[in-house]
C-alpha positions as CSV (number, residue, x, y, z in Angstrom):
1,X,1.0,31.9,5.1
2,X,0.6,35.4,6.6
3,X,-3.2,35.2,6.0
4,X,-3.5,32.0,8.0
5,X,-1.3,33.4,10.8
6,X,-3.6,36.4,11.0
7,X,-6.7,34.3,11.1
8,X,-5.2,32.1,13.8
9,X,-4.3,35.1,15.9
10,X,-7.8,36.5,15.5
11,X,-9.4,33.2,16.6
12,X,-7.1,33.0,19.6
13,X,-7.9,36.6,20.6
14,X,-11.7,35.9,20.4
15,X,-11.2,32.7,22.4
16,X,-9.3,34.5,25.1
17,X,-12.0,37.1,25.3
18,X,-14.6,34.5,26.0
19,X,-12.3,32.8,28.5
20,X,-11.6,36.0,30.4
21,X,-15.3,36.9,30.2
22,X,-16.2,33.6,32.0
23,X,-13.8,34.7,34.8
24,X,-15.0,38.3,34.9
25,X,-18.6,37.3,35.7
26,X,-19.6,34.5,38.0
27,X,-22.9,32.9,39.0
28,X,-24.3,29.6,40.2
29,X,-24.4,26.7,37.7
30,X,-27.8,25.0,38.4
31,X,-30.8,26.5,40.2
32,X,-34.2,25.0,40.8
33,X,-37.6,26.4,41.8
34,X,-41.1,25.2,42.3
35,X,-43.6,26.0,39.5
36,X,-45.3,29.4,40.1
37,X,-42.5,30.4,42.6
38,X,-39.9,33.1,42.6
39,X,-36.1,33.0,42.5
40,X,-33.3,35.5,42.7
41,X,-30.0,34.8,40.8
42,X,-26.9,36.6,42.2
43,X,-24.2,37.5,39.6
44,X,-20.7,38.6,40.7
45,X,-18.4,40.7,38.6
46,X,-14.9,42.2,38.8
47,X,-14.2,45.7,40.0
48,X,-13.5,47.1,36.5
49,X,-17.1,46.5,35.4
50,X,-18.9,48.6,38.0
51,X,-20.1,51.2,35.5
52,X,-21.0,48.7,32.7
53,X,-24.6,47.9,32.0
54,X,-25.7,44.4,33.1
55,X,-28.4,42.2,31.6
56,X,-30.0,38.7,31.7
57,X,-30.4,36.7,28.6
58,X,-31.8,33.3,27.6
59,X,-29.3,30.9,26.0
60,X,-26.1,29.1,27.0
61,X,-23.7,31.0,24.7
62,X,-23.5,34.8,24.4
63,X,-23.5,34.8,20.7
64,X,-27.0,33.2,20.6
65,X,-28.3,34.6,23.9
66,X,-31.6,36.5,23.7
67,X,-31.7,39.5,26.0
68,X,-34.6,39.3,28.4
69,X,-34.0,42.2,30.8
70,X,-31.4,44.9,31.5
71,X,-30.6,47.1,34.5
72,X,-33.0,50.0,34.9
73,X,-35.6,48.3,32.8
74,X,-38.3,45.9,33.8
75,X,-39.8,43.0,31.9
76,X,-42.9,41.0,32.9
77,X,-41.9,39.2,36.1
78,X,-38.2,39.9,35.6
79,X,-36.0,42.7,37.0
80,X,-32.2,43.3,37.1
81,X,-30.7,45.4,39.9
82,X,-27.1,46.4,40.2
83,X,-25.2,46.8,43.5
84,X,-21.8,48.3,42.5
85,X,-20.6,48.6,46.1
86,X,-20.8,44.8,46.3
87,X,-19.6,44.1,42.8
88,X,-22.9,42.2,42.2
89,X,-26.1,42.4,40.3
90,X,-29.2,40.3,40.9
91,X,-31.9,39.0,38.6
92,X,-35.4,38.6,40.2
93,X,-37.6,36.1,38.6
94,X,-41.3,35.7,39.5
95,X,-44.2,33.3,38.7
96,X,-41.9,30.9,37.0
97,X,-43.4,28.1,34.8
98,X,-42.1,24.9,33.3
99,X,-41.5,26.7,30.0
100,X,-39.0,29.0,31.7
101,X,-36.6,26.1,32.3
102,X,-33.3,26.2,30.3
103,X,-30.0,28.0,30.0
104,X,-29.5,31.7,30.9
105,X,-26.6,34.0,31.3
106,X,-25.6,36.8,33.6
107,X,-23.9,39.2,31.3
108,X,-22.6,42.7,30.9
109,X,-21.9,45.0,28.0
110,X,-18.3,45.9,27.1
111,X,-16.4,47.1,24.0
112,X,-16.0,43.9,22.0
113,X,-17.8,40.6,22.8
114,X,-19.9,40.9,26.0
115,X,-18.8,38.9,29.0
116,X,-21.0,36.6,31.1
117,X,-21.5,33.3,32.9
118,X,-24.2,30.7,32.3
119,X,-26.7,29.1,34.7
120,X,-29.3,26.3,34.1
121,X,-32.7,26.9,35.6
122,X,-35.1,24.0,36.3
123,X,-38.8,24.8,37.1
124,X,-40.9,21.9,38.2
125,X,-43.8,20.8,40.5
126,X,-41.3,18.7,42.5
127,X,-37.9,20.6,42.6
128,X,-34.7,18.8,43.7
129,X,-34.2,21.1,46.6
130,X,-36.2,23.9,48.2
131,X,-36.4,26.0,51.4
132,X,-39.2,27.2,53.6
133,X,-38.1,30.8,53.4
134,X,-35.8,32.3,50.8
135,X,-35.3,35.4,52.9
136,X,-34.2,35.3,56.6
137,X,-33.5,38.1,59.1
138,X,-31.3,37.9,62.1
139,X,-30.0,40.3,64.7
140,X,-26.3,41.1,65.2
141,X,-24.9,38.7,67.8
142,X,-28.0,36.4,67.4
143,X,-28.8,33.6,65.1
144,X,-31.0,32.4,62.3
145,X,-32.1,29.0,60.9
146,X,-33.0,27.9,57.4
147,X,-35.2,24.8,57.0
148,X,-34.8,23.0,53.7
149,X,-35.7,19.9,51.8
150,X,-34.3,17.7,49.0
151,X,-36.0,15.0,47.0
152,X,-35.3,11.3,47.5
153,X,-33.2,11.1,44.3
154,X,-30.6,13.4,46.0
155,X,-30.2,11.6,49.4
156,X,-26.9,10.2,48.4
157,X,-25.6,13.4,46.9
158,X,-23.2,15.9,48.7
159,X,-25.2,18.6,50.4
160,X,-23.7,22.0,51.1
161,X,-24.4,25.5,52.4
162,X,-22.4,28.1,50.6
163,X,-21.9,31.9,50.5
164,X,-22.0,33.6,47.2
165,X,-19.7,36.5,48.1
166,X,-16.7,34.3,49.0
167,X,-17.7,31.1,47.2
168,X,-17.0,29.2,50.5
169,X,-19.1,26.2,51.5
170,X,-19.8,24.2,54.6
171,X,-21.0,20.6,54.9
172,X,-22.8,18.7,57.6
173,X,-21.6,19.5,61.1
174,X,-20.4,22.6,63.0
175,X,-17.9,25.0,61.5
176,X,-16.5,28.2,63.2
177,X,-16.5,30.8,60.4
178,X,-14.8,33.6,62.5
179,X,-13.9,34.3,66.1
180,X,-17.5,34.6,67.2
181,X,-19.7,33.2,64.5
182,X,-20.4,29.6,63.5
183,X,-22.5,27.5,61.0
184,X,-24.2,24.3,62.1
185,X,-25.8,22.0,59.4
186,X,-28.0,19.2,60.5
187,X,-29.0,16.6,57.9
188,X,-31.9,14.4,59.1
189,X,-31.3,11.9,56.2
190,X,-35.0,11.8,55.4
191,X,-35.2,14.6,52.9
192,X,-34.8,17.5,55.2
193,X,-32.0,19.6,56.7
194,X,-31.5,22.6,58.9
195,X,-28.8,25.3,58.7
196,X,-28.2,27.4,61.8
197,X,-25.9,30.4,61.9
198,X,-24.8,31.7,65.4
199,X,-23.1,34.9,66.6
200,X,-24.2,36.8,63.5
201,X,-22.1,39.8,62.4
202,X,-23.1,42.6,59.9
203,X,-20.5,41.2,57.5
204,X,-22.5,37.9,57.4
205,X,-25.3,39.5,55.5
206,X,-25.8,38.7,51.8
207,X,-26.6,35.8,49.5
208,X,-26.2,32.1,50.2
209,X,-27.3,28.9,48.5
210,X,-28.0,25.4,49.5
211,X,-27.2,22.6,47.1
212,X,-27.5,18.9,46.7
213,X,-25.7,17.2,43.9
214,X,-24.9,20.5,42.3
215,X,-28.5,21.7,42.2
216,X,-29.2,24.7,44.3
217,X,-31.6,27.3,45.7
218,X,-30.7,30.8,46.9
219,X,-31.3,32.4,50.3
220,X,-30.8,36.0,51.3
221,X,-29.7,36.9,54.9
222,X,-30.2,40.3,56.4
223,X,-28.5,41.2,59.7
224,X,-29.9,44.0,61.7
225,X,-28.0,46.1,64.3
226,X,-28.1,45.0,67.9
227,X,-30.6,47.3,69.8
228,X,-29.1,49.7,72.3
229,X,-30.5,50.0,75.8
230,X,-32.5,53.1,76.3
231,X,-31.6,55.1,79.4
232,X,-33.5,57.8,81.3
233,X,-32.5,59.9,84.3
234,X,-35.9,59.5,86.1
235,X,-35.6,63.1,87.2
236,X,-32.8,62.1,89.6
237,X,-29.9,62.8,87.4
238,X,-28.9,59.2,87.5
239,X,-29.3,57.1,84.3
240,X,-31.8,54.2,84.6
241,X,-32.3,51.3,82.2
242,X,-36.0,51.8,81.5
243,X,-39.1,53.7,82.2
244,X,-40.5,50.7,84.1
245,X,-37.5,50.8,86.4
246,X,-38.2,54.5,87.1
247,X,-41.8,53.8,88.0
248,X,-40.7,51.0,90.4
249,X,-38.4,53.4,92.1
250,X,-41.0,56.1,92.7
């Protein structure tokens, strides 16, 4: 009786480790990319795992997952970069082919069973969703737009624009995200959409994803500082806004 009790406790402990692991690491569930293209997978982790080594493996379950790349190492077309200040690591995948489709995991090494979260990757000549540019740059106080598309099979599916850092999502229409910034999503109902972000703040920078019916593609936003006006005294001791203004005054 004691033996069975010990076995039950052991099984429960292992089960709880796997459950806690799925909460300790988080990534997207289904990503897609065009054959021959590139994709970045963002993976979030909890504060306590900053110093742990991260890796990318192929397989749905950790026990059968084959390691493909780790942080500080580079495989052909695959690299893993850790950003401890953001509690995130990313997996860059390049020149993807149909044979690369399948289950993968964002995982990290700990004492005991490793922890991770799984994502399914679909590579095809006609992806369910795609965007014109997977990297966009905007200026603080300004705006950016992302032009994207979805296949006819997803025209009746829910389409969303989401932020990885907060796991918050927006649907079609305008949403004020803070006192000065907003997101506008326009769906043209003909297989295309546009996401516009206004009043950008430095804190808006980071990873986003667009999804239709649960299938997504990632986009990275960089927000640069607002330029400061250059001033010159023009030899008069009074500040002027530009050299051109100085010339006009002389």
